[in-house]
C-alpha positions, 0 to 999 in steps of 0.5 A, spaced: 213 646 408 217 642 412 224 640 410 225 633 407 229 628 412 231 621 411 226 618 416 221 620 410 224 615 405 223 607 405 229 603 406 228 600 399 228 608 397 234 609 401 238 602 398 236 605 391 238 612 392 245 609 395 246 605 389 244 610 384 250 614 387 255 609 386 253 610 378 249 604 377 243 603 372 236 601 374 237 594 371 244 593 375 240 596 381 234 591 380 239 585 379 243 587 386 236 587 390 233 582 386 227 586 384 224 588 378 227 595 374 220 597 374 220 597 382 227 601 382 224 606 377 218 607 382 222 607 388 227 612 385 221 617 383 217 616 389 224 618 393 225 624 388 218 627 389 219 626 397 226 630 396 223 635 392 228 634 387 228 635 379 232 629 377 234 622 380 241 625 380 239 631 384 235 627 389 241 623 390 245 629 392 240 631 397 240 624 400 247 624 401 247 631 404 242 629 408 245 622 410 252 626 412 248 631 416 250 637 411 244 639 409 241 645 413 236 651 412 239 658 411 237 663 417 231 667 415 234 674 416 241 672 413 244 679 410 246 676 403 238 673 402 235 680 404 240 684 399 239 679 394 231 680 394 232 687 394 235 688 388 232 682 384 226 687 382 231 692 379 234 687 373 228 685 368 233 682 363 238 676 364 245 679 364 248 680 357 242 684 354 239 681 348 245 676 347 244 673 354 236 673 352 238 669 345 243 665 349 237 663 354 232 661 348 237 657 344 238 653 350 231 652 351 230 650 344 235 644 344 233 637 340 233 631 345 238 626 342 236 620 339 237 613 341 242 612 347 241 611 354 235 612 358 234 619 360 232 621 366 228 628 364 222 630 368 215 630 365 215 637 364 222 637 360 219 631 356 213 635 354 217 642 352 222 638 348 216 634 344 213 641 343 220 643 340 220 637 335 213 639 333 214 646 332 220 645 328 218 640 324 211 644 322 216 650 320 220 645 316 214 642 312 211 650 311 218 652 308 218 646 304 211 647 301 213 654 300 219 653 296 215 648 292 209 652 290 214 658 288 218 653 284 212 651 281 209 658 279 216 659 276 215 653 271 208 655 269 
């Protein structure tokens, strides 16, 4: 796979990425470029995919680095990379043992904020958060049913 280059992006995608880099929202960019905010979102999403970025912020970071020509590929036989690759099989658990594993699990089980600004989560993260909410809602309902059933048995 070839590394992305600024030439792979259209001029419209480049404009949108530069404006996101200036911390403008999609609607502000749309007003500035006299296009629909849906078009802005489409351009940014296409640019994100072309740059292999997880979010629009990552895409902007990659694009800005490419424009400043600071983005380079590491050497294939770099000693640090070889040493890190050789040691990777030795550690099966995250650092910190069980506490580290618990911390990782708790980070993955966060509930997304309700309301607020438009999010920029990838579709995979939206699915994970939706499944988290469904799981915990089901768990809560099951607990309520168990408590009510136990309470009703006490009064019989």
